[in-house]
N, C-alpha and C positions, 0 to 999 in steps of 0.2 A: 324318615325320610320321607323326601318332595318326591311327588307324582312325576315322572317323565316328561309327560305331557305338557303340564303347567310349566316345570322347569323351561323347556324350549319354547312355550309362550313367551315367558317372561326375559327369555332372552333374544329371542326375536323382539321384540317389543323395545326391550331398551338398546339392543345394540343397533337395530335399523328401520324402528319404527314400522315395523312391518307382527302383522295378524300372522298366526297358524295357519287360517284359511287363505289369506294372501300367500303365503307361500306355498300352499297345495295348489293351489289354482295355475301361480305362476309353473310350477314343479308339472304340473298337468299338460299347460300349453308347451311346455319344453319336451313333450313326448315322456313325461318320466327321464330324461336322460340330460347329461352335463351339456350345456348351452355351446360349449368350446367343442370336444371330442366325442360328444355323443357316447359316452359309457353311460351304460344303464344300471348301473349301481355306486353310490358314491365307494371312495377308496379311502376314505376316513375309519380309521378303525374306533377313534376314540369317541367321534359324537355320530356315526351310522348314519348322517346323511348328506345332504348337498350344501356347500358354502353358499352363503350370500356373498355374490361378488356387488360391489359398490366403488365409484367414481372416487377416489381419495381426493380429488385435487376440489371436489364440490365441500367438503367439510375438514380441513387439513389440521384443523389444532385440537379436533379429537379421535378417538378408537371408535365414538358412533358416530350415526349418520341421521342428517336430517329425516330421511326416508323416501327423500325425492330421487335420490341419486342410484338406487339400486338398478343394478343391470342384468341379472338373469343368477341363474344358481348353477354352482361350480362344481366338479369334482375336485377332493382335494391336489393331486397333480396341476391341472389346470389354474386353478383359485394360486397355488404357491409359484408357480411358473409367471402370472401375469404380475404377481407381487416381486417375484426376483428381478423382471424386468420391468418396473416399476412403473405399469402401466403405459409405459413407453411405446406407440407403435411404429418407430422408427427402429426403436432396439429390436422389436420383433422382426423386423424386416429385412434389418442386417443378418438374424439371427437365421432368416430363412434363407439368405443367400448365399448365406456361410455353409449351410448345410446343402445348398440344392447344388453350388459349385464342387463341394468334395462329395458328393455323394458316389462312392462305390472306389474311392480315393485309398491308394494304400499309402503307407507312412512316408514311404520315399519319394512318393508324389507330392506333398504337402509341404512345400519350402520356398 
């Protein structure tokens, strides 16, 4: 069985060109929290760590990155949310407007 720290080192480097020390320094710079929602614990039960977020438009032809386009460390929910919105700020702003306009709305009021 492979050492978990060695496996993490290998994964971070092969996918993101990031060392474990870089990962830890980034997490410390973020106050040990998700860069978006500020959750202080990773929510991915599989990896038990924050996800490395990167700009998919930088390296679109590969699941791996060049290492220059990492943006931050995110909890599973925020990482998945950005992915579901395809990293599109206009979609995210439209979702904010939608939620804001319907805050406290009853089903009958939304037509």
